[in-house]
Backbone as CSV, one residue per row, in Angstrom:
resi,resn,N_x,N_y,N_z,CA_x,CA_y,CA_z,C_x,C_y,C_z
1,MET,146.827,77.597,134.593,146.613,76.252,135.189,147.515,75.185,134.512
2,PHE,148.186,74.483,135.302,149.013,73.509,134.848,148.571,72.086,135.180
3,ARG,148.119,71.231,134.198,147.476,69.974,134.559,148.423,69.074,135.271
4,ARG,149.609,69.007,135.063,150.663,67.878,135.494,151.688,68.587,136.446
5,LEU,151.383,69.641,137.123,152.477,70.231,138.028,152.750,69.287,139.225
6,SER,151.708,68.657,139.648,151.903,67.951,140.786,151.363,66.465,140.569
7,PRO,151.704,65.454,141.334,151.438,64.090,140.855,150.033,63.588,141.449
8,TYR,149.159,64.640,142.178,148.008,64.014,142.693,146.865,64.969,142.321
9,LEU,145.666,64.414,142.304,144.467,65.145,142.146,143.518,64.761,143.159
10,MET,142.741,65.858,143.585,141.752,65.552,144.550,140.503,64.891,143.874
11,ARG,139.883,63.981,144.491,138.753,63.410,143.908,137.388,64.304,143.962
12,ARG,136.890,64.166,142.682,135.796,65.044,142.377,134.546,64.547,143.143
13,THR,133.508,65.303,143.291,132.149,64.899,143.774,131.174,65.754,142.969
14,GLY,130.079,65.032,142.513,129.010,65.597,141.732,128.292,66.676,142.502
15,ALA,128.300,66.747,143.833,127.526,67.661,144.499,128.113,69.054,144.208
16,LYS,129.497,69.272,144.070,130.033,70.488,143.883,129.589,71.137,142.527
17,PHE,129.522,70.215,141.439,129.103,70.705,140.170,127.712,71.086,140.155
18,ALA,126.819,70.227,140.817,125.496,70.618,140.909,125.148,71.919,141.558
19,ALA,125.766,72.030,142.761,125.497,73.309,143.498,125.766,74.429,142.825
20,ALA,126.989,74.598,141.940,127.255,75.710,141.187,126.349,75.858,140.190
21,ALA,125.963,74.847,139.384,125.257,74.989,138.201,123.923,75.447,138.588
22,ALA,123.209,74.927,139.637,121.865,75.354,140.160,121.742,76.919,140.252
23,SER,122.796,77.449,140.611,122.707,78.942,141.160,123.248,79.867,139.997
24,MET,123.960,79.415,139.053,124.635,80.376,138.148,124.123,79.973,136.749
25,PRO,124.105,81.081,135.820,123.691,80.700,134.223,124.757,80.085,133.710
26,THR,124.546,79.194,132.760,125.391,78.467,132.002,125.418,78.869,130.486
27,LYS,126.277,78.457,129.664,126.309,78.640,128.299,125.098,78.144,127.536
28,THR,124.637,77.000,128.232,123.441,76.510,127.407,122.203,77.127,127.844
29,GLY,122.144,78.154,128.820,120.980,78.908,129.222,119.983,78.212,130.016
30,ASN,120.287,76.825,130.250,119.295,76.035,130.963,119.913,75.320,132.236
31,GLY,120.493,76.173,133.130,121.103,75.453,134.256,120.139,74.745,135.079
32,ASP,118.902,75.069,135.183,117.940,74.215,135.894,117.900,72.863,135.152
33,GLN,117.608,72.956,133.813,117.604,71.739,133.020,118.668,70.679,133.365
34,CYS,119.894,71.222,133.548,121.054,70.313,133.759,120.834,69.550,135.075
35,THR,120.253,70.068,136.076,120.053,69.475,137.459,119.094,68.392,137.206
36,ASP,118.155,68.401,136.226,117.199,67.289,136.139,117.875,66.016,135.736
37,HIS,119.036,66.159,135.260,119.910,64.794,134.924,120.750,64.424,135.851
38,GLN,120.850,65.059,136.996,121.734,64.674,138.098,121.605,63.224,138.510
39,GLY,122.553,62.444,138.538,122.594,61.109,138.963,122.005,60.060,137.899
40,ARG,121.805,60.520,136.647,121.417,59.714,135.504,122.795,58.916,135.083
41,VAL,122.606,57.629,135.077,123.596,56.724,134.741,123.651,56.278,133.420
42,GLY,124.836,56.340,132.769,125.061,55.699,131.393,126.312,54.875,131.381
43,HIS,126.714,54.410,130.238,127.872,53.645,130.075,128.759,53.968,128.971
44,VAL,129.959,53.609,128.912,130.925,54.044,127.907,130.694,53.126,126.692
45,SER,130.418,53.636,125.496,129.997,52.919,124.234,131.455,52.932,123.265
46,GLN,132.219,54.025,123.455,133.374,53.892,122.456,134.442,54.896,123.077
47,VAL,135.635,54.564,122.943,136.819,55.406,123.414,137.952,55.433,122.327
48,ILE,138.010,56.710,121.934,139.109,56.915,120.795,140.048,57.998,121.396
49,GLY,141.036,57.679,122.145,141.962,58.739,122.769,141.262,59.459,123.766
50,ALA,141.176,60.711,123.710,140.490,61.571,124.614,139.085,61.701,124.404
51,VAL,138.466,61.129,123.232,137.122,61.281,122.941,136.472,59.985,123.411
52,VAL,135.411,60.265,124.088,134.679,59.103,124.776,133.110,59.305,124.377
53,ASP,132.327,58.193,124.006,131.033,58.288,123.742,130.202,57.539,124.871
54,VAL,129.196,58.107,125.422,128.643,57.612,126.383,127.049,57.501,126.025
55,HIS,126.584,56.208,126.345,125.271,56.025,126.054,124.249,56.110,127.384
56,PHE,123.145,56.721,127.250,122.217,56.831,128.366,120.866,56.385,127.932
57,ALA,120.402,55.382,128.552,119.110,54.644,128.138,117.955,55.768,128.327
58,GLU,118.056,56.585,129.383,116.917,57.707,129.741,117.127,58.825,128.970
59,GLY,118.101,58.963,128.055,118.237,60.248,127.325,119.557,60.872,127.774
60,VAL,120.270,61.505,126.649,121.582,62.202,127.067,121.353,63.482,127.833
61,PRO,122.052,63.858,128.819,122.124,65.023,129.345,122.590,66.270,128.477
62,PRO,122.232,67.537,128.780,122.627,68.592,127.948,123.983,68.750,127.540
63,VAL,124.365,69.341,126.480,125.778,69.608,126.244,126.443,70.485,127.118
64,LEU,127.642,70.193,127.508,128.539,70.822,128.462,128.307,70.273,129.987
65,THR,127.341,69.301,130.069,127.283,68.600,131.407,128.595,67.924,131.663
66,ALA,128.848,67.918,132.884,130.054,67.105,133.377,129.646,65.793,133.799
67,LEU,130.342,64.745,133.420,130.227,63.414,133.853,131.168,62.653,134.662
68,ASP,130.935,62.002,135.687,131.882,61.220,136.398,131.917,59.834,135.984
69,VAL,133.101,59.246,135.933,133.185,57.682,135.793,133.123,57.067,137.072
70,ILE,132.219,56.319,137.544,132.105,55.868,138.758,132.501,54.505,139.098
71,GLU,133.081,53.796,138.064,133.771,52.428,138.269,135.327,52.647,138.636
72,ASP,135.695,51.645,139.296,137.081,51.711,139.671,138.050,51.489,138.509
73,LEU,138.902,52.314,138.201,139.751,52.207,136.979,140.950,51.634,137.312
74,GLY,141.189,51.338,138.557,142.462,50.796,138.987,143.586,51.728,139.102
75,ARG,143.124,53.014,139.340,144.354,54.070,139.342,143.897,55.113,140.369
76,ASP,144.722,55.983,140.970,144.432,56.981,141.798,143.612,58.313,141.148
77,GLU,143.789,58.345,140.084,143.409,59.652,139.293,141.987,59.319,138.810
78,PRO,140.982,60.109,139.284,139.570,59.945,138.873,139.489,60.393,137.340
79,LEU,138.363,60.315,136.706,138.122,60.716,135.365,136.733,61.415,135.165
80,THR,136.671,62.627,134.684,135.622,63.408,134.517,135.553,63.748,133.055
81,LEU,134.396,63.564,132.468,133.896,63.728,130.993,133.137,64.944,130.781
82,GLU,133.345,65.611,129.743,132.304,66.742,129.435,131.694,66.557,128.099
83,ILE,130.330,66.604,128.143,129.568,66.337,126.853,129.752,67.547,125.887
84,VAL,130.181,67.198,124.687,130.445,68.163,123.647,129.462,68.210,122.622
85,GLN,128.804,67.058,122.383,128.024,66.830,121.177,127.010,65.792,121.417
86,HIS,125.753,65.857,120.905,124.784,64.926,120.936,124.778,64.118,119.717
87,LEU,125.204,62.778,119.662,125.090,62.068,118.522,123.701,61.528,118.134
88,ASP,122.929,61.253,119.166,121.468,61.025,119.000,120.793,61.280,120.329
89,ALA,119.579,60.875,120.513,118.831,61.100,121.674,119.364,60.491,122.987
90,ASN,120.218,59.438,122.696,120.686,58.717,123.875,122.170,58.511,123.959
91,THR,122.855,59.174,123.015,124.314,59.157,122.954,125.107,60.555,122.954
92,GLY,125.899,60.678,123.939,126.733,62.108,123.904,128.072,61.614,123.596
93,ARG,128.736,62.566,122.865,130.244,62.543,122.699,131.032,63.383,123.643
94,CYS,131.961,62.919,124.317,132.482,63.627,125.376,134.024,63.853,125.099
95,ILE,134.502,64.869,125.884,135.915,65.038,125.788,136.484,64.631,127.300
96,ALA,137.415,63.807,127.524,138.104,63.429,128.839,138.847,64.466,129.354
97,MET,138.752,64.842,130.588,139.531,65.984,131.318,140.820,65.266,131.825
98,GLN,140.901,64.095,131.844,142.211,63.387,132.152,142.468,62.287,131.313
99,THR,143.519,61.590,131.537,143.862,60.525,130.602,142.836,59.397,130.632
100,THR,142.590,58.795,129.677,141.614,57.595,129.427,142.300,56.248,129.685
101,ASP,143.385,56.215,130.065,144.066,55.114,130.271,143.335,54.111,131.320
102,LEU,143.162,52.783,131.013,142.397,51.769,131.823,140.888,52.085,131.740
103,LEU,140.414,52.941,130.787,138.983,53.113,130.848,138.461,51.910,129.871
104,LYS,137.553,51.331,130.042,136.800,50.258,129.417,135.569,50.512,128.912
105,LEU,135.173,49.810,127.841,133.740,49.768,127.257,132.844,49.209,128.384
106,LYS,131.647,49.765,128.559,130.548,49.472,129.479,130.912,50.104,130.855
107,SER,131.962,50.776,130.934,132.159,51.462,132.244,131.034,52.357,132.662
108,LYS,130.729,52.353,133.857,129.584,53.155,134.211,129.987,54.655,134.362
109,VAL,128.964,55.444,134.007,129.345,56.991,134.053,128.058,57.620,134.596
110,VAL,128.131,58.730,135.511,126.856,59.259,136.051,126.931,60.771,135.777
111,SER,125.858,61.383,135.637,125.730,62.899,135.299,125.799,63.590,136.739
112,THR,126.669,64.590,136.680,126.801,65.367,137.853,125.709,66.395,137.947
113,GLY,124.924,66.774,136.967,123.815,67.666,136.875,124.229,69.074,136.545
114,GLY,125.435,69.163,136.225,125.734,70.570,135.900,127.181,70.724,135.146
115,ASN,127.667,71.984,134.916,128.856,72.174,134.264,129.950,71.924,135.193
116,ILE,131.250,71.724,134.867,132.417,71.723,135.519,132.535,73.120,136.151
117,ALA,132.743,73.063,137.462,132.782,74.432,138.338,134.147,74.487,139.040
118,VAL,134.721,75.641,139.055,135.820,75.926,139.636,135.777,76.994,140.828
119,PRO,136.624,77.051,141.804,136.684,77.849,142.821,136.730,79.401,142.427
120,VAL,136.128,80.264,143.171,136.365,81.727,142.756,136.526,82.523,144.038
121,GLY,136.915,83.715,144.018,137.225,84.589,145.175,138.611,84.727,145.365
122,ARG,138.825,85.484,146.482,140.324,85.930,146.826,141.003,84.595,147.445
123,GLU,140.354,83.577,147.716,140.877,82.392,148.180,141.811,81.800,147.128
124,THR,141.436,82.052,145.889,142.254,81.477,144.782,143.429,82.197,144.326
125,LEU,143.672,83.410,144.993,144.941,84.212,144.510,146.261,83.486,144.834
126,GLY,146.998,83.305,143.960,148.284,82.712,144.237,148.290,81.115,144.192
127,ARG,147.167,80.538,143.860,147.074,79.155,143.756,147.027,78.583,142.252
128,ILE,147.444,77.259,142.134,147.418,76.755,140.877,146.352,75.657,140.695
129,PHE,145.615,75.695,139.527,144.413,74.635,139.552,144.553,74.037,138.201
130,ASN,143.970,72.855,138.116,143.954,72.113,136.762,142.524,72.672,136.197
131,VAL,142.215,71.965,135.004,140.952,72.582,134.398,139.670,72.186,135.191
132,LEU,139.742,71.347,136.305,138.619,70.994,137.020,138.380,71.768,138.273
133,GLY,139.405,72.610,138.482,139.309,73.532,139.578,140.006,72.875,140.789
134,ASP,140.625,71.774,140.601,141.355,71.198,141.823,142.696,71.741,141.981
135,ALA,143.127,72.104,143.240,144.412,72.661,143.466,145.537,71.621,143.261
136,ILE,146.578,72.077,142.550,147.491,71.105,142.153,148.935,71.682,142.745
137,ASP,148.976,72.540,143.653,150.278,73.199,144.012,150.706,72.670,145.244
138,GLN,149.995,71.594,145.868,150.369,70.908,147.004,150.298,71.807,148.279
139,ARG,149.447,72.727,148.425,149.315,73.663,149.479,148.048,73.394,150.198
140,GLY,147.443,72.244,149.921,146.302,72.040,150.777,144.791,72.565,150.062
141,GLU,143.805,72.425,150.974,142.578,72.855,150.440,142.500,74.435,150.170
142,VAL,141.717,74.834,149.202,141.505,76.202,148.874,140.706,76.947,149.810
143,GLY,139.676,76.370,150.362,138.810,76.991,151.264,137.981,78.044,150.618
144,GLU,137.606,77.763,149.379,136.736,78.688,148.596,135.245,78.675,149.213
145,LYS,134.489,79.895,149.062,133.305,79.962,149.484,132.258,79.677,148.462
146,MET,132.751,79.826,147.210,131.867,79.555,146.040,132.517,79.074,144.810
147,ARG,131.878,78.337,144.141,132.323,77.741,142.804,131.408,78.351,141.649
148,MET,132.099,78.534,140.535,131.244,78.861,139.319,131.549,78.077,138.132
149,PRO,130.496,77.841,137.241,130.746,76.954,136.194,131.816,77.557,135.176
150,ILE,132.516,76.794,134.493,133.581,77.385,133.525,132.904,77.873,132.232
151,HIS,131.628,77.540,131.937,130.888,78.026,130.879,129.760,78.981,131.268
152,ALA,129.922,80.148,130.744,128.911,81.283,131.100,128.840,82.080,129.841
153,THR,127.630,82.755,129.931,127.338,83.819,128.709,128.228,84.961,128.839
154,ALA,128.839,85.355,127.680,129.764,86.444,127.693,128.998,87.621,127.904
155,PRO,129.571,88.701,128.718,128.998,90.004,128.964,128.708,90.654,127.729
156,LYS,127.568,91.396,127.708,127.177,92.200,126.601,128.288,93.400,126.360
157,LEU,128.447,93.910,125.172,129.268,94.975,124.909,128.965,96.150,125.656
158,VAL,127.708,96.440,125.810,127.296,97.741,126.542,127.601,97.597,128.000
159,ASP,127.755,96.246,128.479,128.148,96.091,129.983,129.623,96.152,130.256
160,GLN,130.421,96.309,129.303,131.830,96.122,129.354,132.416,97.565,129.490
161,ALA,133.416,97.786,130.402,133.884,99.166,130.745,134.948,99.337,129.479
162,ALA,134.888,100.487,128.897,135.906,100.853,127.952,136.358,102.322,128.241
163,GLU,137.585,102.459,128.206,138.250,103.686,128.378,139.281,104.094,127.270
164,ASP,139.332,105.383,127.166,140.311,105.931,126.121,141.518,106.174,126.994
165,ALA,142.138,105.073,127.466,143.370,105.386,128.266,144.258,104.403,127.976
166,ILE,145.530,104.359,128.192,146.575,103.625,127.883,146.999,102.831,129.139
167,LEU,147.273,101.606,129.032,147.703,100.738,130.265,149.120,100.636,130.062
168,THR,149.821,101.462,131.009,151.333,101.526,131.040,151.803,100.120,131.619
169,THR,152.601,99.465,130.801,152.982,98.075,131.246,154.432,98.219,131.735
170,GLY,155.260,99.285,131.602,156.556,99.298,132.085,157.474,98.703,131.009
171,ILE,157.039,98.263,130.040,157.891,97.504,128.956,158.050,98.559,127.869
172,LYS,159.153,99.167,127.740,159.217,100.377,126.861,158.839,100.174,125.278
173,VAL,159.195,99.008,124.827,159.000,98.637,123.450,157.619,98.533,123.124
174,ILE,156.855,98.055,124.151,155.228,97.957,124.020,154.641,99.287,124.098
175,ASP,154.908,99.942,125.252,154.274,101.313,125.485,154.576,102.254,124.410
176,LEU,155.901,102.117,123.638,156.075,103.138,122.702,155.569,102.812,121.292
177,ILE,155.686,101.371,120.945,155.290,101.176,119.631,153.946,100.553,119.481
178,LEU,153.464,99.735,120.437,152.233,99.127,120.492,151.480,99.318,121.844
179,PRO,151.131,100.420,122.281,150.474,100.517,123.530,149.239,99.740,123.761
180,TYR,148.970,99.260,124.908,147.680,98.610,125.256,146.731,99.500,125.867
181,CYS,145.541,99.275,125.251,144.315,100.180,125.774,143.597,99.357,126.936
182,LYS,143.332,100.187,127.979,142.632,99.626,129.159,141.260,99.047,128.720
183,GLY,140.874,98.045,129.279,139.613,97.481,128.959,139.396,96.595,127.651
184,GLY,140.541,96.567,126.933,140.487,95.987,125.684,141.025,94.597,125.600
185,LYS,141.231,94.126,124.463,141.946,92.677,124.320,142.945,92.827,123.520
186,ILE,144.078,92.092,123.786,145.335,92.160,122.919,145.799,90.759,122.622
187,GLY,146.390,90.443,121.374,146.917,89.229,121.289,148.520,89.318,121.031
188,LEU,149.262,88.489,121.529,150.671,88.582,121.216,151.084,87.268,120.586
189,PHE,151.518,87.303,119.441,151.947,86.075,118.777,153.393,85.998,118.428
190,GLY,153.885,84.724,118.458,155.327,84.583,118.341,155.664,83.077,118.280
191,GLY,156.692,82.729,117.557,157.209,81.324,117.519,157.573,80.766,118.952
192,ALA,157.891,79.575,118.918,158.306,78.779,120.020,159.714,79.368,120.425
193,GLY,159.851,79.619,121.748,161.154,79.950,122.377,161.603,81.411,122.050
194,VAL,160.758,82.282,121.573,161.166,83.643,121.393,160.933,84.594,122.581
195,GLY,160.404,84.238,123.665,160.180,84.954,124.953,158.814,85.397,125.267
196,LYS,157.762,84.799,124.717,156.353,85.148,124.988,156.101,85.039,126.484
197,THR,156.456,83.874,127.090,156.270,83.701,128.498,157.045,84.824,129.356
198,VAL,158.303,85.089,128.757,159.011,85.971,129.587,158.314,87.437,129.770
199,ILE,157.651,87.646,128.576,157.069,89.182,128.515,155.830,88.914,129.420
200,ILE,155.178,87.826,129.411,153.839,87.704,130.167,154.282,87.732,131.641
201,MET,155.248,87.184,132.114,155.822,87.303,133.429,156.108,88.734,133.934
202,GLU,156.555,89.533,133.059,157.021,90.716,133.236,155.647,91.696,133.311
203,LEU,154.715,91.451,132.541,153.399,92.058,132.521,152.688,91.758,133.782
204,ILE,152.734,90.464,134.288,151.925,90.136,135.543,152.640,90.798,136.618
205,ASN,154.067,90.924,136.784,154.726,91.669,137.860,154.341,93.104,137.737
206,ASN,154.337,93.827,136.596,154.033,95.267,136.550,152.611,95.528,136.896
207,VAL,151.704,94.632,136.345,150.310,94.984,136.643,150.067,94.836,138.199
208,ALA,150.727,93.853,138.825,150.530,93.684,140.222,151.092,94.845,141.182
209,LYS,152.368,95.188,140.667,153.052,96.176,141.484,152.547,97.569,141.082
210,GLY,152.460,97.892,139.805,152.163,99.175,139.332,150.734,99.660,139.371
211,HIS,149.933,98.679,139.343,148.342,99.049,139.121,147.535,98.374,140.175
212,GLY,148.160,97.429,141.019,147.428,96.760,142.019,146.297,95.726,141.578
213,GLY,146.570,95.216,140.238,145.493,94.407,139.621,145.843,92.972,139.775
214,PHE,145.045,92.255,139.296,145.085,90.661,139.296,145.344,90.145,137.945
215,SER,146.017,89.044,137.903,146.381,88.490,136.680,146.157,86.942,136.701
216,VAL,145.585,86.380,135.534,145.298,84.940,135.525,146.174,84.441,134.505
217,PHE,147.027,83.493,134.742,147.867,82.854,133.761,147.272,81.551,133.465
218,ALA,146.852,81.210,132.139,146.421,79.913,131.789,147.354,79.294,130.873
219,GLY,148.005,78.125,131.371,149.111,77.483,130.688,148.320,76.462,129.747
220,VAL,147.697,76.984,128.525,147.227,75.941,127.642,148.167,75.549,126.776
221,GLY,148.413,74.377,126.694,149.596,73.755,125.872,150.962,74.285,126.351
222,GLU,151.095,74.860,127.389,152.424,75.261,127.966,153.151,74.177,128.488
223,ARG,154.525,74.257,128.352,155.449,73.176,128.859,155.280,73.294,130.496
224,THR,155.299,72.211,131.157,155.145,72.049,132.528,156.374,72.751,133.280
225,ARG,157.574,72.701,132.664,158.814,73.340,133.144,158.522,74.789,133.177
226,GLU,158.065,75.268,132.012,157.854,76.858,132.037,156.816,77.351,133.110
227,GLY,155.788,76.508,133.104,154.707,76.901,134.267,155.360,76.749,135.637
228,THR,156.261,75.805,135.885,156.813,75.751,137.234,157.836,76.899,137.544
229,ASP,158.645,77.203,136.340,159.598,78.366,136.520,158.769,79.840,136.840
230,LEU,157.731,79.843,136.140,156.944,81.077,136.210,156.388,81.176,137.784
231,TYR,155.879,80.206,138.236,155.270,80.161,139.576,156.534,80.284,140.692
232,LEU,157.386,79.803,140.353,158.637,79.988,141.308,159.056,81.455,141.399
233,GLU,159.394,81.926,140.181,159.817,83.251,140.079,158.821,84.243,140.533
234,MET,157.523,84.120,140.409,156.480,84.826,141.037,156.623,85.012,142.521
235,MET,156.950,83.742,143.040,157.001,83.812,144.551,158.273,84.397,145.040
236,GLN,159.440,84.251,144.245,160.566,84.886,144.684,160.598,86.398,144.661
237,SER,159.763,86.687,143.699,159.656,88.334,143.456,158.566,88.826,144.350
238,LYS,157.805,88.027,145.056,156.893,88.619,145.941,155.548,88.985,145.207
239,VAL,155.477,88.630,143.943,154.254,89.063,143.202,153.047,88.135,143.897
240,ILE,153.398,86.867,144.018,152.501,85.837,144.659,152.863,86.027,146.186
241,ASP,151.905,86.298,147.000,152.168,86.422,148.391,151.576,85.132,149.111
242,LEU,152.293,84.184,149.400,151.836,82.880,150.045,151.110,83.082,151.469
243,LYS,151.403,84.231,152.020,150.817,84.360,153.294,149.532,85.170,153.270
244,GLY,149.284,85.829,151.947,147.948,86.576,151.842,146.812,85.803,151.716
């Protein structure tokens, strides 16, 4: 997901967050409780960069609840906050999902009633999203049938599939020296500019063509240029099928 690949963002609505949270379990384990706070209005009490404190006279919503700034900030980009800490019974510390430019003290904020939710399903294949689940590849609406919260309880170990088999990547140095096990996790570490993204691109290509699998690339802290290059190369190599 690349936050700044395109210049526009679709406006968020609290209904999408609430609908997903009401039907899916969340990390807090109280998805129903989140919806009790839907529509609760607070105001911004402090802004320090991307950290925003919000005061609610009726009590702060649960941690991980998404909040929308409902005042006009004088810009095209909306602003969504996520509660990450309770400072007291009425104040929550939040992280801004977009820039806080032009955000003022006393700006009104409303609880969406649930977690940030993103599209899921085959409709999302080949698309690029920001952290809010907005498509930012300028290819129109996703047309998803369902959204799910970005926070969920991790599956239990007994529920995870484990195989004593090797995942053939097609990259000889990996398959020979450090083979990857199917169903496991692997970390690839390296300094800046040594080729980590290039290896990832090759892995995505081989997994799609050799195994018929799906890959999710998360560009966390990634250069926008590298994200754009990866997307264009995936389209040119037909790994991403724009018609599918």
